[in-house]
C-alpha positions in Angstrom: -0.2 0.1 0.0 2.7 2.2 0.7 4.1 2.0 -3.0 0.2 3.1 -4.1 0.6 6.1 -2.1 3.8 7.4 -3.5 2.6 6.5 -7.2 1.1 9.8 -7.8 3.5 11.8 -5.7 6.3 10.1 -8.1 4.3 11.1 -11.1 3.8 14.4 -10.0 7.3 14.8 -9.2 8.4 13.6 -12.7 6.1 15.9 -14.1 7.6 18.8 -12.1 11.1 17.7 -12.8 9.9 18.2 -16.6 8.7 21.2 -16.3 11.8 22.5 -14.8 13.8 21.2 -17.4 11.5 22.5 -20.0 12.1 26.0 -18.2 15.6 25.9 -18.0 15.8 25.1 -21.9 13.7 28.1 -22.6 15.9 30.1 -20.1 18.8 28.7 -21.7 17.2 30.2 -25.5 16.5 33.5 -23.9 20.3 33.4 -22.3 21.2 32.8 -25.7 19.0 35.4 -27.3 20.3 38.2 -25.0 23.8 37.4 -25.8 23.4 37.3 -29.4 21.3 40.6 -28.9 24.1 42.0 -27.0 26.7 41.2 -29.6 24.8 42.7 -32.4 24.3 46.1 -30.3 28.1 46.2 -29.4 28.9 45.7 -32.9 26.7 48.5 -33.8 28.2 50.7 -31.1 31.7 50.0 -32.1 30.8 51.3 -35.6 29.3 54.1 -34.6 32.1 55.2 -32.6 34.4 54.5 -35.6 32.3 56.8 -37.7 32.3 59.4 -34.9 35.6 59.3 -34.6 36.3 59.6 -38.6 33.8 62.6 -38.7 36.1 64.3 -36.0 39.2 63.4 -37.5 37.9 65.2 -40.8 36.2 68.0 -39.0 40.0 68.7 -37.2 41.5 68.7 -40.6 39.3 70.9 -42.3 39.7 73.3 -39.3 43.6 73.1 -39.3 43.5 73.7 -42.9 40.8 76.8 -42.4 43.4 77.8 -39.8 46.3 77.8 -41.9 44.6 79.4 -44.8 43.5 82.3 -42.3 47.0 82.2 -40.8 48.3 82.8 -44.5 45.7 85.8 -45.7 46.5 87.5 -42.3 50.4 87.2 -43.2 49.6 88.9 -46.7 47.4 91.3 -45.3 50.0 92.3 -42.8 52.7 92.6 -45.2 50.9 94.9 -47.5 50.2 96.9 -44.7 53.7 97.3 -43.6 54.8 97.8 -47.5 52.1 100.9 -47.5 53.7 102.2 -44.2 56.9 101.9 -45.5 56.3 104.0 -48.6 54.2 106.6 -46.3 57.2 107.0 -44.5 59.2 107.7 -47.9 56.6 110.0 -48.8 56.9 111.9 -45.6 60.9 112.1 -46.2 60.5 113.3 -50.0 58.1 116.3 -49.3 59.0 117.5 -45.8 61.7 119.9 -45.4 65.3 119.2 -45.8 66.8 122.1 -43.9 67.1 123.0 -40.3 65.7 121.8 -37.4 62.3 120.7 -39.1 64.2 118.7 -41.6 65.6 116.6 -39.3 62.5 116.2 -37.5 61.1 115.5 -40.4 63.7 112.9 -41.7 63.6 111.1 -38.4 59.9 110.8 -38.2 60.2 109.6 -41.9 62.9 107.0 -41.2 61.4 105.6 -37.9 58.0 104.9 -39.9 59.8 103.5 -42.8 61.5 101.1 -40.1 58.3 100.6 -38.6 56.8 99.7 -42.1 59.9 97.6 -43.2 59.5 95.5 -39.7 56.0 95.0 -40.3 55.8 93.9 -44.0 59.3 91.8 -43.3 58.1 90.0 -39.8 54.3 89.6 -40.7 52.0 88.8 -38.3 53.2 85.6 -36.9 56.8 87.0 -36.7 55.0 89.8 -34.6 53.1 87.4 -32.5 56.8 85.4 -32.1 58.5 88.7 -31.0 55.7 89.6 -28.6 55.8 86.2 -27.1 59.5 86.2 -26.4 59.2 89.7 -25.0 56.9 88.8 -22.4 58.8 85.5 -21.7 61.9 87.6 -21.1 60.0 90.2 -19.1 56.9 88.7 -17.5 56.3 90.9 -14.8 56.6 94.4 -16.9 54.3 92.3 -19.4 51.9 91.7 -16.7 52.0 95.6 -15.5 51.1 96.7 -19.3 48.2 94.2 -19.6 47.0 95.2 -15.9 47.2 98.7 -16.9 45.8 98.2 -20.4 42.8 96.5 -18.3 42.2 99.3 -15.8 42.2 101.6 -18.7 39.6 99.5 -20.8 37.6 99.1 -17.6 37.0 103.0 -16.7 36.2 103.7 -20.3 33.4 101.2 -20.3 32.3 102.3 -16.9 32.0 105.9 -18.2 
């Protein structure tokens, strides 16, 4: 009789075991599908990242080219301005008085303007920036004082 009472329990246990196996198989399939989906998402993310890097590189290259072109154009314009300043100094030298104290002053002004124009024409904007950089490196405290003075004057001018 004891085996007769355990028979339905044994069958129910077998059914439960079968359901657990089926659930485990379904869970395994779900895990595989999740792993496959994760792999696809990972690949798509890597591809998107690669494309973003390419785009950023292209934008960086374009920015570098544009900055270079702007720098060259600025140097050209500065050289032209320097040439015009030098010619203005020559004009003052030719048209100004040549004798006496006024002649000496006129020639000194003309020489100074021509020298400044020659410097601007030859050094261009990039050379002048380098010269200012060297000046600030060699004399940092006076450069800071000049900056503070200019900032103070600009602040006062804007406030009034």
